[in-house]
C-alpha positions as CSV (number, residue, x, y, z in Angstrom):
1,X,0.0,0.0,0.0
2,X,1.5,3.4,-1.0
3,X,1.3,6.5,1.2
4,X,-1.6,8.0,-0.8
5,X,-3.8,5.0,-0.4
6,X,-2.8,4.6,3.2
7,X,-3.9,8.2,4.0
8,X,-7.1,7.8,2.0
9,X,-8.0,4.6,3.9
10,X,-7.1,6.2,7.2
11,X,-9.3,9.2,6.5
12,X,-12.2,6.9,5.5
13,X,-11.8,4.8,8.6
14,X,-11.7,7.9,10.8
15,X,-14.9,9.2,9.2
16,X,-16.6,5.8,9.7
17,X,-15.5,5.9,13.4
18,X,-16.9,9.4,13.8
19,X,-20.2,8.3,12.2
20,X,-20.4,5.3,14.5
21,X,-20.2,7.6,17.5
22,X,-23.5,9.1,16.4
23,X,-25.4,5.7,16.6
24,X,-27.0,4.1,19.6
25,X,-24.8,1.0,19.2
26,X,-21.4,2.8,19.3
27,X,-20.9,2.1,23.0
28,X,-22.0,-1.5,22.9
29,X,-19.2,-3.9,23.2
30,X,-19.3,-7.4,21.6
31,X,-19.9,-9.8,24.5
32,X,-18.4,-13.2,24.3
33,X,-19.8,-16.5,25.7
34,X,-17.5,-16.3,28.8
35,X,-17.7,-12.6,29.4
36,X,-19.6,-11.4,32.5
37,X,-22.2,-8.7,31.5
38,X,-21.7,-5.4,33.3
39,X,-25.1,-4.4,34.7
40,X,-26.2,-1.0,36.0
41,X,-29.2,-0.9,38.3
42,X,-31.4,2.2,38.2
43,X,-33.8,2.4,41.1
44,X,-32.6,0.0,43.8
45,X,-35.2,0.2,46.6
46,X,-38.0,-2.4,47.0
47,X,-38.4,-4.0,43.6
48,X,-35.0,-2.8,42.6
49,X,-33.5,-4.7,45.5
50,X,-35.4,-7.8,44.5
51,X,-34.1,-7.5,41.0
52,X,-30.6,-7.2,42.3
53,X,-31.0,-10.5,44.1
54,X,-32.5,-12.2,41.0
55,X,-29.6,-11.0,38.8
56,X,-26.9,-11.8,41.4
57,X,-28.2,-15.3,41.5
58,X,-26.5,-15.7,38.1
59,X,-23.0,-14.8,39.2
60,X,-21.2,-16.4,36.3
61,X,-23.1,-14.3,33.8
62,X,-23.1,-10.8,35.3
63,X,-21.5,-8.4,37.6
64,X,-23.0,-5.3,39.4
65,X,-21.1,-2.5,37.7
66,X,-23.3,0.5,38.6
67,X,-25.9,1.6,41.1
68,X,-28.3,4.6,40.7
69,X,-30.9,6.0,43.0
70,X,-32.3,9.5,43.6
71,X,-32.5,8.6,47.4
72,X,-28.9,9.1,48.7
73,X,-29.7,7.1,51.8
74,X,-30.8,4.1,49.8
75,X,-27.9,4.5,47.4
76,X,-25.4,4.5,50.3
77,X,-26.9,1.5,52.0
78,X,-27.0,-0.7,48.9
79,X,-23.6,0.4,47.8
80,X,-22.1,-0.4,51.2
81,X,-23.5,-4.0,50.9
82,X,-21.3,-4.7,47.9
83,X,-17.7,-5.9,48.5
84,X,-16.6,-4.9,45.1
85,X,-17.8,-1.3,45.1
86,X,-19.6,-0.5,41.9
87,X,-20.0,3.1,40.6
88,X,-22.8,4.9,42.5
89,X,-24.6,7.9,41.1
90,X,-27.8,9.8,41.7
91,X,-28.6,10.8,38.1
92,X,-29.4,7.9,35.7
93,X,-27.9,9.9,32.8
94,X,-24.5,9.5,34.3
95,X,-24.9,5.7,34.3
96,X,-26.1,5.7,30.7
97,X,-23.1,7.7,29.5
98,X,-20.6,5.2,30.9
99,X,-18.9,2.8,28.4
100,X,-18.1,0.3,31.2
101,X,-21.9,-0.5,31.6
102,X,-23.3,-3.0,29.1
103,X,-27.0,-3.0,30.2
104,X,-29.3,-1.3,32.7
105,X,-32.0,-2.7,34.9
106,X,-34.8,-0.3,35.5
107,X,-36.9,-0.5,38.6
108,X,-37.8,3.2,38.8
109,X,-41.4,4.4,39.3
110,X,-43.6,3.5,36.3
111,X,-43.8,7.0,34.8
112,X,-40.0,6.9,34.2
113,X,-39.8,3.6,32.4
114,X,-40.4,4.8,28.8
115,X,-38.0,7.8,28.9
116,X,-35.2,5.8,30.5
117,X,-35.6,2.8,28.2
118,X,-35.5,4.9,25.1
119,X,-32.5,6.9,26.3
120,X,-30.7,3.7,27.3
121,X,-31.3,2.2,23.8
122,X,-29.9,5.4,22.2
123,X,-26.8,5.1,24.5
124,X,-26.2,1.5,23.2
125,X,-27.5,-0.3,26.3
126,X,-29.7,-3.3,26.5
127,X,-32.5,-2.9,28.9
128,X,-34.4,-4.9,31.5
129,X,-37.5,-2.8,32.4
130,X,-39.9,-3.6,35.2
131,X,-43.6,-3.9,34.6
132,X,-45.7,-2.0,33.8
133,X,-43.3,-1.0,31.1
134,X,-44.9,2.4,30.5
135,X,-47.9,4.5,31.5
136,X,-49.4,5.3,28.0
137,X,-50.0,3.6,24.7
138,X,-47.8,6.1,22.9
139,X,-44.9,5.5,25.2
140,X,-45.0,1.8,24.6
141,X,-44.9,2.2,20.8
142,X,-41.9,4.5,21.1
143,X,-40.1,2.0,23.3
144,X,-40.6,-0.7,20.7
145,X,-39.4,1.5,17.9
146,X,-36.3,2.5,19.9
147,X,-35.4,-1.1,20.6
148,X,-35.7,-2.0,16.9
149,X,-34.0,1.2,15.6
150,X,-30.9,0.8,17.9
151,X,-30.9,-3.0,17.8
152,X,-31.2,-3.4,21.6
153,X,-32.4,-6.4,23.6
154,X,-35.3,-5.2,25.9
155,X,-36.8,-7.5,28.4
156,X,-40.0,-6.5,30.3
157,X,-40.3,-7.7,33.9
158,X,-43.4,-9.9,33.4
159,X,-41.3,-12.8,34.8
160,X,-44.0,-15.5,34.4
161,X,-42.9,-15.6,30.8
162,X,-39.8,-17.5,32.0
163,X,-41.7,-20.0,34.3
164,X,-41.6,-23.5,32.9
165,X,-45.2,-24.4,33.7
166,X,-46.5,-21.1,32.3
167,X,-44.5,-21.9,29.1
168,X,-46.0,-25.3,28.9
169,X,-49.5,-24.0,29.3
170,X,-48.9,-21.3,26.6
171,X,-47.4,-23.9,24.2
172,X,-50.4,-26.2,24.5
173,X,-52.9,-23.4,24.6
174,X,-55.9,-23.0,26.9
175,X,-58.5,-24.2,24.3
176,X,-56.5,-27.5,23.8
177,X,-56.3,-28.0,27.6
178,X,-59.9,-27.3,28.8
179,X,-61.9,-26.9,25.6
180,X,-63.0,-23.5,24.2
181,X,-62.5,-20.9,26.9
182,X,-65.4,-18.3,27.1
183,X,-64.4,-16.7,30.4
184,X,-61.2,-15.8,32.1
185,X,-61.2,-14.1,35.5
186,X,-58.1,-12.4,37.1
187,X,-58.0,-10.6,40.4
188,X,-56.1,-8.3,42.8
189,X,-57.7,-8.3,46.2
190,X,-56.5,-6.6,49.4
191,X,-58.7,-5.2,52.2
192,X,-57.2,-1.7,52.7
193,X,-60.0,-0.5,54.9
194,X,-60.4,1.9,56.5
195,X,-57.4,4.2,55.9
196,X,-55.5,2.8,52.9
197,X,-52.4,4.8,52.0
198,X,-53.5,7.5,54.5
199,X,-54.0,11.2,54.2
200,X,-51.1,13.6,54.2
201,X,-50.5,17.3,53.6
202,X,-47.8,18.5,51.2
203,X,-44.5,19.1,52.9
204,X,-40.8,19.6,52.2
205,X,-39.1,16.5,50.7
206,X,-36.4,14.8,52.8
207,X,-32.9,16.1,52.2
208,X,-31.8,12.7,50.9
209,X,-34.5,12.6,48.1
210,X,-34.2,14.6,44.9
211,X,-37.9,15.1,44.5
212,X,-37.9,17.1,41.3
213,X,-36.0,14.4,39.6
214,X,-38.4,11.8,41.0
215,X,-41.4,13.7,39.4
216,X,-39.5,13.9,36.1
217,X,-41.7,14.2,33.0
218,X,-44.9,14.5,35.0
219,X,-46.4,17.9,36.0
220,X,-44.9,19.6,39.0
221,X,-46.2,17.9,42.2
222,X,-45.6,18.9,45.8
223,X,-44.0,16.2,47.9
224,X,-46.3,14.0,50.1
225,X,-45.2,11.2,52.4
226,X,-47.9,8.9,50.9
227,X,-46.5,9.2,47.3
228,X,-42.9,8.1,47.5
229,X,-41.2,5.7,47.8
230,X,-43.8,3.0,47.2
231,X,-47.3,4.5,47.5
232,X,-47.2,6.2,44.1
233,X,-49.0,3.2,42.8
234,X,-52.2,4.6,44.1
235,X,-51.7,7.9,42.2
236,X,-52.9,7.8,38.6
237,X,-50.2,10.3,37.5
238,X,-47.5,7.7,38.3
239,X,-49.2,4.2,38.2
240,X,-52.4,2.3,38.8
241,X,-53.2,-1.1,40.2
242,X,-54.5,-2.5,36.9
243,X,-51.0,-1.6,35.6
244,X,-49.1,-2.7,38.6
245,X,-50.7,-6.0,39.4
246,X,-53.2,-6.5,36.6
247,X,-50.6,-6.6,33.8
248,X,-49.0,-9.7,35.4
249,X,-52.2,-11.7,35.0
250,X,-53.5,-10.0,31.8
251,X,-50.2,-10.8,30.1
252,X,-50.2,-14.5,31.2
253,X,-53.9,-14.9,30.3
254,X,-53.6,-13.5,26.7
255,X,-50.4,-15.6,26.2
256,X,-52.1,-18.8,27.2
257,X,-55.2,-17.9,25.3
258,X,-53.1,-17.1,22.2
259,X,-54.7,-13.7,21.9
260,X,-53.0,-10.4,20.9
261,X,-55.5,-7.7,21.6
262,X,-59.1,-7.1,22.7
263,X,-61.7,-5.6,20.3
264,X,-63.5,-3.7,23.1
265,X,-63.2,-2.8,26.8
266,X,-65.4,-1.5,29.5
267,X,-64.2,-0.6,33.0
268,X,-66.3,0.5,35.9
269,X,-65.6,1.3,39.5
270,X,-64.8,4.1,41.9
271,X,-63.5,5.2,45.3
272,X,-66.3,3.6,47.1
273,X,-65.0,2.8,50.6
274,X,-61.4,3.5,51.4
275,X,-60.8,6.9,53.0
276,X,-57.3,8.0,51.7
277,X,-55.6,10.4,49.2
278,X,-55.6,7.9,46.3
279,X,-56.5,9.1,42.8
280,X,-57.4,5.6,41.5
281,X,-60.4,3.5,42.4
282,X,-60.5,1.2,45.4
283,X,-63.0,-1.0,43.5
284,X,-62.8,-1.7,39.8
285,X,-64.0,-4.3,37.3
286,X,-62.5,-4.3,33.8
287,X,-64.0,-6.4,31.0
288,X,-62.2,-7.2,27.7
289,X,-64.0,-8.8,24.8
290,X,-62.1,-10.7,22.0
291,X,-63.2,-11.1,18.4
292,X,-62.8,-14.9,19.0
293,X,-65.7,-14.8,21.4
294,X,-64.6,-14.7,25.0
295,X,-64.3,-12.4,27.9
296,X,-61.3,-11.6,30.1
297,X,-61.9,-9.7,33.3
298,X,-59.6,-8.0,35.9
299,X,-61.1,-7.2,39.3
300,X,-59.4,-4.8,41.7
301,X,-61.0,-5.0,45.1
302,X,-59.2,-3.0,47.8
303,X,-62.0,-2.9,50.3
304,X,-62.3,-6.7,50.4
305,X,-59.7,-9.4,50.5
306,X,-61.4,-12.8,50.7
307,X,-60.9,-15.2,47.7
308,X,-63.2,-14.9,44.7
309,X,-62.5,-18.4,43.4
310,X,-62.4,-22.0,44.6
311,X,-60.2,-22.6,47.7
312,X,-58.4,-25.6,49.3
313,X,-59.0,-27.0,52.7
314,X,-57.0,-24.1,54.3
315,X,-59.1,-21.5,52.5
316,X,-56.3,-20.6,50.1
317,X,-57.3,-19.8,46.5
318,X,-56.5,-22.6,44.1
319,X,-54.9,-20.1,41.8
320,X,-54.2,-16.5,41.1
321,X,-56.5,-16.5,38.1
322,X,-58.9,-18.9,36.3
323,X,-59.8,-20.0,32.8
324,X,-63.2,-21.5,32.2
325,X,-63.4,-23.8,29.3
326,X,-66.3,-26.0,28.1
327,X,-64.6,-29.1,29.3
328,X,-62.7,-27.9,32.4
329,X,-61.6,-25.0,34.5
330,X,-57.9,-24.2,35.0
331,X,-56.7,-22.5,38.1
332,X,-53.3,-21.0,37.6
333,X,-50.7,-19.6,40.0
334,X,-46.9,-19.6,40.5
335,X,-47.3,-22.6,42.7
336,X,-48.9,-24.8,40.1
337,X,-51.8,-25.0,37.6
338,X,-54.7,-27.3,38.3
339,X,-57.4,-28.4,35.9
340,X,-60.8,-29.5,37.2
341,X,-63.3,-31.3,34.9
342,X,-66.6,-29.7,33.9
343,X,-69.7,-31.7,34.2
344,X,-72.8,-31.5,32.1
345,X,-75.3,-28.9,33.2
346,X,-78.8,-28.2,32.1
347,X,-79.8,-30.6,29.3
348,X,-76.3,-32.1,29.3
349,X,-74.7,-35.4,30.3
350,X,-73.9,-35.4,34.0
351,X,-70.5,-37.1,33.9
352,X,-67.1,-35.4,33.9
353,X,-65.9,-34.1,30.5
354,X,-62.2,-34.7,31.1
355,X,-59.7,-35.9,33.7
356,X,-58.2,-33.7,36.4
357,X,-54.6,-32.5,35.6
358,X,-51.9,-30.7,37.5
359,X,-48.8,-28.9,36.3
360,X,-46.1,-28.4,39.0
361,X,-45.0,-24.8,39.5
362,X,-41.7,-23.1,40.1
363,X,-40.3,-22.5,43.6
364,X,-40.5,-18.9,45.0
365,X,-37.8,-16.6,43.5
366,X,-36.7,-19.0,40.8
367,X,-38.8,-17.5,38.1
368,X,-37.2,-14.1,38.6
369,X,-33.8,-15.7,38.4
370,X,-34.7,-17.5,35.2
371,X,-36.1,-14.3,33.7
372,X,-32.9,-12.4,34.5
373,X,-30.9,-15.3,33.0
374,X,-32.9,-15.4,29.8
375,X,-32.2,-11.6,29.4
376,X,-28.5,-12.1,30.0
377,X,-28.4,-15.0,27.5
378,X,-30.2,-12.9,24.9
379,X,-27.6,-10.1,25.3
380,X,-25.1,-12.6,24.0
381,X,-27.2,-14.2,21.3
382,X,-29.0,-11.0,20.2
383,X,-32.3,-12.9,20.1
384,X,-35.6,-11.6,21.4
385,X,-36.1,-12.4,25.1
386,X,-39.1,-14.2,26.6
387,X,-40.8,-10.9,27.4
388,X,-39.6,-8.9,24.5
389,X,-40.6,-5.2,24.4
390,X,-43.3,-5.8,21.7
391,X,-44.8,-8.5,23.9
392,X,-44.8,-6.2,26.9
393,X,-46.3,-3.4,24.9
394,X,-49.2,-5.6,23.7
395,X,-49.9,-6.7,27.3
396,X,-49.7,-3.4,29.1
397,X,-52.1,-1.9,26.5
398,X,-54.8,-3.9,28.3
399,X,-54.1,-1.9,31.4
400,X,-54.1,1.4,29.5
401,X,-57.4,0.6,27.8
402,X,-59.0,-0.2,31.1
403,X,-57.8,3.0,32.8
404,X,-58.9,5.1,29.8
405,X,-62.4,3.4,29.8
406,X,-62.7,4.1,33.5
407,X,-61.7,7.8,33.0
408,X,-64.1,8.5,30.1
409,X,-66.9,6.3,31.4
410,X,-67.4,4.6,28.1
411,X,-67.3,1.1,26.5
412,X,-64.5,1.5,24.0
413,X,-63.8,-0.2,20.6
414,X,-60.1,-0.7,20.0
415,X,-58.2,-0.8,16.7
416,X,-55.1,-2.8,17.6
417,X,-53.4,-2.2,14.2
418,X,-53.5,1.6,14.4
419,X,-53.6,1.7,18.2
420,X,-56.5,4.0,18.3
421,X,-60.1,4.0,19.6
422,X,-62.8,3.7,17.0
423,X,-65.6,5.4,18.9
424,X,-64.2,8.0,21.2
425,X,-62.0,11.0,20.6
426,X,-62.0,11.7,24.3
427,X,-60.4,8.3,24.8
428,X,-57.9,9.0,22.0
429,X,-56.8,12.2,23.8
430,X,-55.6,10.0,26.7
431,X,-53.2,7.8,24.6
432,X,-50.4,10.1,25.8
433,X,-49.7,13.3,27.8
434,X,-47.3,16.2,27.4
435,X,-44.0,15.7,29.1
436,X,-42.8,18.4,31.5
437,X,-39.8,20.3,30.2
438,X,-36.9,19.6,29.7
439,X,-37.9,15.9,29.2
440,X,-38.7,14.8,25.7
441,X,-39.6,11.3,24.5
442,X,-38.0,11.0,21.1
443,X,-36.0,8.5,19.0
């Protein structure tokens, strides 16, 4: 190679390198089969601590390389518990900018998930994002687009997708197991009477908490003790219970039913009994109807806690949700799945229509470890994980639709292709909200 060609090739390679720095994959290293994946954890209290445990249960595959929390007391406590001291920062943007972090695990409040996921993808990071993965339909679609544009692996924390018995049920399909299913019932019950999350007056935030950063893209909000760190789930600006708990069961149900989206939804309820500051209902029933001819319901009862389905001898529910087919009823939980035969009713043959069946479950905590391991494996293979971002988007839409139906007090018809309502502009206006400056959700 002569000097002229050498200089020409050098210039070309330099230009290529500069161009690469403008892409979301520029900071992503190639991870070999034996490399430990360097994980940064953003939001490390409560659920974030549980995810730390789940990921650290796979020590040959990962290392804790970064910790981030806007609560300095939490950050110091968790950091001190690690022998090999990872980098510790308050602002998640510092963690995203680091080239010694391969992936981030997001367990921040729900209203932060979309922005942080998109920014992480743009920074060349793979992402594990807790459920619910977002708070609006628009946010979910942008998250999917970001993962695809920047070629990132994004796993949503609906961990039942990695439980072997759930996988077996989904592979076989509900209709093949219990006959055509016409009705599915899912629940979240907890008697929070009388005081619930309590009543508090606005006050000055603790010195250890960066409250403005906590609020982030949502409208300015004065600090109250019954919002953060955990009780934000009863404030509709930050979360809801059909999003928090409901998405677990709605995701599993649509998966086992082999359904993508409902064609209509109707949600009713209200703050009927609990005397607290919440801005979400204490009682709510959401009904989703599918084109295939079946109903899926989610019931939120926070003024009553007794089981709504069949129980064992110790008055424990047989499952966390149930699927009612023409030949049998399936009660499904993390512990196991049990199928009880149907018998002929009015004008029918009285005998059982099938045999009883049981599918053993997964021990407590193992499903979360398997979900984390699936994500780590996919970082190496670049395959879609068990709860890929598109799967998570389709599932959390159920929660969004229910909340919107409740807000506008209408039965809504849903166009899943265009992700719009067919019969309500008021409902369409709630598909997203305007972020507070300076935050912008953009690819």
